[in-house]
N, C-alpha and C positions, 0 to 999 in steps of 0.2 A: 263596812261602814254601818253604824247603828241606825235604827229607825228614828230614834230621838234626834240624832244629829241631822238627818235629812229633814225631819219635820220642822225643827227650829230654823234651819237655813232657808227652807222653802217658804216658811211663814214670813221671814224677814224679806225675802225677795218679792213675795206677793205684795207686801206693804209698800215696797219701793216702787214696783211697776204700776201699782194702782195710781200713782201720782204722775206717771209718764203717759201723756195722752197719745203719743205716737206708738200705736200697737205693733208696728212693723219692727221696732227695735227691742221689744220685750224679750225675745228669744236670745238675742246677743247680750243684752244686759244681764239676764239671769245666768247665762253660761259664764260670762266674764267674772261677775261677782261671786258666783258659786265657787269657781276655781280659786279665786283670791282668798275667800273666807276659809276654804278647805286647807290652803297652804298655811294660813295663820294658825288654825287649829292644830295642825301637825307640829308646828314650831312650839306651841305651848305644851303639847303632850310630850315633846322631846325634852322639855325643861322639867318634866316630872309632875305636871299637873294632870288631874283626872280629866277624862273626856268631857264630862258635863261642865266642869269649870272652864276648860279650854274653849268650849263652844260659846259659853256666855261671855267670856272675855274677848273672844274674836269678834262677836257681834257688837259688843260695846266699842271695840276698837274701830269698827267700820263706821260707827256713828248712828245717830237717830235716823231710822228709815224715812221719816217724813222730810228731813233736811236733804238726805241723799236723793230721794225721789224728786224733790223740787229742783235740785241742781241738775239732775240728769234730764229733767223735762225741759229745762232751758236750753241744754246742749242739743237735745234731739227733737226739739219742737219743729213740727212740720208746718211751718207758716210761710206764706208767700212773702216776697220782698215788697213791703208796703211802700217803700220809697219809690221804687220803679213804677208801681201801680199808681201812686199819687201823681207822678209826672205824666204818665200816660193819660190819666183822667183829665189832667189839666190841658194837655194837648187836644184831646177830643172835645172837651167843653169849649175851648177857645175856637176850634174849627167850626163847631156848630154855631157859636156866636157870630163868627166872621161870615159864614154863609148866610145866616139870617140877616145880618147887617147889610150884606150886599143886596139881598132881595128887597129889604126895606128901603134902601137908598136907590133902588133901580139901577144898580151897577151892572146887573145882568138882566135888565128888563127885556131885552130882545129874546131871552130864553125863559121868560117868566112862566110860561105854561108848563115848564119841565118840573116845577116844584122841587128844586134842588134841596131845600131845607128838609122837606118831608122825606125825601129819599135818603138823605144823609142820616136822619134819625132812624130810619128802618135798617139801614146797613150797620149803624152803630149797635143797635139791639142785637142783630144777627151775630156781629163780631164779638160782642160781649158774652153772649150765650155760649158760643163755640169756645171762646177763651176760657170761660168758667169751667166748661166740661173738661177741657184739656188740663186745666190746673188741678183737677181732682184725680187725674190719671198719672201714674208714675211714668215719666217720659221714657224710661228705659224699656218699657213695653214695645216701643216703636222700632227699636234698633234691629230686631230680628227680621223685620220686613224691608229693611233698607235696600238690599240688593234687588229684590223683586219690584219695589216701587221705582227704583232707578231704571231698570230695564223697561218696565211698562211705560214710564214717562217718556223715555227716549223713543220707543216704538211709536207711541201716540203722536209725539211731536213731528217726527219725520213723515208719518202717515198724513197728518194734518197739512203739513207744508206741501207735499207733492200732490195730494188730492185737491187742495185749494188752488194750486197753480194750474192743474190740468182742467179743472171744472170752470174756474172763473177766468183764467187767462189774463194777460195784460198785467203789467207791473203794479199800476195804481190800485186796481181792484184787488189784486192779490194781497197788497199791503193791508187793506182794510178787513181782510178775512181773519185778522187776529181776534176779532170780537164775535161772541155768540150771544144770542138772545134766549133767555129762559123766561118766557112770559114778559113781565115788566122789568125783569132784572137783566142787565147787560154785563157780561164778564169778559175781561181781557184774558184770553187763554194763556198767553205767555207770561203774565204776572204770576199765575198759578204755577206754571211750569218752572219758572225761575225759583220760586219758593220751595217747591217739592224737590228739585234737584239739589239745592243746598242741604236740605234735611237728609236726603238719602245718601249723599256723599259723606256727610258727617258720620253716619252709621257705618258706611263702608270703610272709611279711613280710620275709624276708632280701632286701636290695636292692630293696625295694618303693618304687614311685614315689609318695611322699606329696605331690609338688609340685602335682599337678592336683586340683582340687576333685572331679571325677568319680571319679578313682581313690581319693581319700581316702574318699569316701562308700562306694565299693565295698568298700574294705578294712575299714572300720568295720562294715559290714553283715555281712561274713564273720565278724567277731569277735563280733557280737551274736547271731547265729543259735543258737550253742550255749547261750546263756543261756535261750532259749525252751525248749530241750530239758530243761535241769535244773529249770526252773520247772514243766514239765509232769510230770516224773518222779513226784513232786516230791522234791527233795533240796537242802536248805539248805546242807549241808556242801560238796557238789560245786559248787554255784553260787558259794559264797564262794571256794573254792580256785581255781575256773576264773577268777573275776573278778580275783583277785590275779595269776594267771599271765598273763591277757590284758593287764592294765595294765603288767606287766613287759615283755611283748613289744612293746607299743606304744611305751613309753618308749625302749627300747633300739633300736627300729627307726627312731628319729628323727622320730616324729610331732610336729607342731607343738604347742606348749604349749596354745593355745586349744582344739585338738581333744581333747587329753588331758583338760582340764578338763570339756569337754562330755561326753566319754566317762564320766568318773567320775560326773558328775551323772546321766547316763542309767542307769548301772549301779546307782547308789544308789536311783533311782526304781524300777528293776526289783526290787531287793531289798525295798523297802518294799511294793511290790505283792504280792510273794511272801508276806510276813509277814501282811499285812492281808487277804489273799484268803480266809483260813480262820480262824474264831474260835479253834480250838484252837492255831493257830500264834501268834496274838496273846498268848494266855495263857501259852504255853510261852516265848515270847520275853521277856516282861516279868516272869515270876515270879522269875527269878534276882535281880532287884533287891530283892525283898522275899519271902524264903523263908517267913516266918512267916504270910503272908497266907492260904495254903492248906496247912497242915502235913501234912494227911493226903491231899492230892490232888496238885496240880502241884508244890507245894513239898517234897513228901516226899523226893524224890531228893536235892535240895540239902541237906536237913537230915541225910540219911544220910552224905553226903560230908563235911559239916562235922563230924559226930560222929567219923567215921573219922580225919580230920586231927587233931582235938583229942586223939585217943587215941594218936597217933604220938609216938615219942620219937627221940632222936638216932641210936641204933644199931638200932632196930627191935625186933621181938619174936621169941622162940624159936619153933621149929617147932610146938610144941604149943599155942601161944597163938593163938587165933583169935577175932576179933571177930565178934559176931552179924551185923553188917552185911555182912561178907564173904560169908556164905552167902545173903544176900538179893539181892545184885547180881551181874550177869554180869561179874565182875572180869577175866576173861581177854580181854575185848574193849575196849570204850570206856573202862572205868574201871580199866585195869591200872596206870595211874600212881598212882592212889589206893591200890591194893593194894601197890605198891612202896614208897610213902611209909609206909604203916602197918607193913608186914612188915619192910622193910630199913632204915627210919628216914630222918630228914631229911638225914643226911649223904649217903646213897646217892641220894636224890632231887635234892639240890643238885648232886652230881657228874654225874648224868644230864642235868640242865638245862644245865650247863656244857659237856658234850660235845655236846649238841644245838646250842648256840650256836656252838661251834667248827666243827661240821659245816656249818652254814649259811654261816658266814663263809668257810670253805674253798671251798665251791661258788661263792660270790660272787667270791672271789679268782680262781678259774679263769676265770669269765666275763669279768672285767675284763681279764685278761691275754691273752684270746683275741682275735686280730686278725681272724680270719675272721668275717664278719657272721653267717652261718648258725650257726656254732658259738657265737658270743656270745649269739644269741637262744635257741638250744637250751638253753644252760646257765642263762640268766636265767629262762626259763620254768620249768625244772625246779627252780631255786632257790626260786622263789615257790611251786611245787607242794609242795615239802618244808616250806617255812616255814609254809604254810597248814595242813598236816596236824599238824605238831608244835605250832604255836601254839594251834589250836583245841582239840586234845585236852588239852594241859596246862592251859590257861586254864579249860576246862570242868571239869576235875578239881579246880580251885581255886574253883569256883562263880563264876567271873568272866565267863562267857558263858552263853548258853542251852545246853541239851543238844543236842549234835550226834551223829549216828550215825557217829563216826569214831574209828578206833583210833590208837594210838601207833605210828608207822612202825617196822618191823623187830621190834617187841617185842610188840605186841598179836597175838592169834591172828587170822588172816585170810589165807587162801591166795592169793587173787587180788591183794590189796593187797601182800603180801610179795613176790610174784613181780614185780609192776609196779615196786615201789620198788627192787628189786635190778637190774632192767633199766635203770631210770633212772640208777642209779649207774654201770652199765656204759657208758651213753651219755655221761655227763659225763666219765668217765675216758677214753673214746675221743676226745673233743674235746681233752682234755689231751694224750693220747698223740700225736695227729697234728697238733698245733698248729704245728709247724715244718716239716711236710712238704708239698711242693707236691701239688696235686690234678690228676691227669690224667684227662680224660674218655675213657672207653673208646670 
């Protein structure tokens, strides 16, 4: 191949790639275009044209390098999903507004010294910074660490469970050992554990060999071990969310249908065992079916929520209007949706639910459009993760499920949950951003 031929083609490719901002794809673009141009040149030469004429006509056939470069830049543009980010920002701002409104109206005046608004702002900044950092990193860099992160998290979780039980003793004290204090910051350990396990299993199940019975059994065991952790914690909400995420990962990793059915049956049995292993859980689980059965006991909470909903109107109440129930419940956490419904009205609540549905659908859309197996599993697992949180909280506030200790993502007060949810959005957006970029192992 002549030097002139190489020089002219390389000059054309340089002009094209100059307009493609995503440098990760430059190598692929040059290789693909070079081969295509070379084939056209050979065709022209075979028609009896000189090499120089063939080169010029081949480049002319390819089109103006500026137009080609601009078109390729649109295709390979490494930009985040602004739609998902816009909805996330809307959730966070609404959460900050709601917490501030609650403090302003003394809806949480008994906890006024805790400065919930200030802490929410601090956690928002931390979450946004971490999310921005993750957004800049190619998510595929995390895949190679999945197995080690999974093993480390499992070991840490069981160690924490058994040492907490032996040191603290007693069921009630053991239950509260889920929290650790890092100076002014309080973190729910198993919120972090749940999140990390979903991420690590996405990496393990990517390109997993479900063809052999031995590997299938091994893969399912890896998925079931975390269920034991959340049963021992105990945490019904985390067990439920993890179950949804695990099923999503198994389905999108192409596990055979019969194994999926067997998995669902086993997980349901695990959940039934969890409920019926303690009398108070049985009572809590079934009381939502008949609130009047124990109006001053287990049904009291459901009756309060029903009264609050019945007092809500279309556009809400003014700042000075405060229902007695608001002061009785911890509205800034698990029941913030009921507070939003009462304070801002049915219109605001319906708009919030519509935005939640759009948010979940958008994440699902990103997962479907992602070709990389790891990225697809990562997004599908996190989609189920968000769906579980939103669904459990909203249904609970409508008295349609038992009471779960779970907040409304981005809106309820909760530092570790807010940070984790913002990081999750960062990871999903990273998948979207690098979806058309080749991954080169360092």
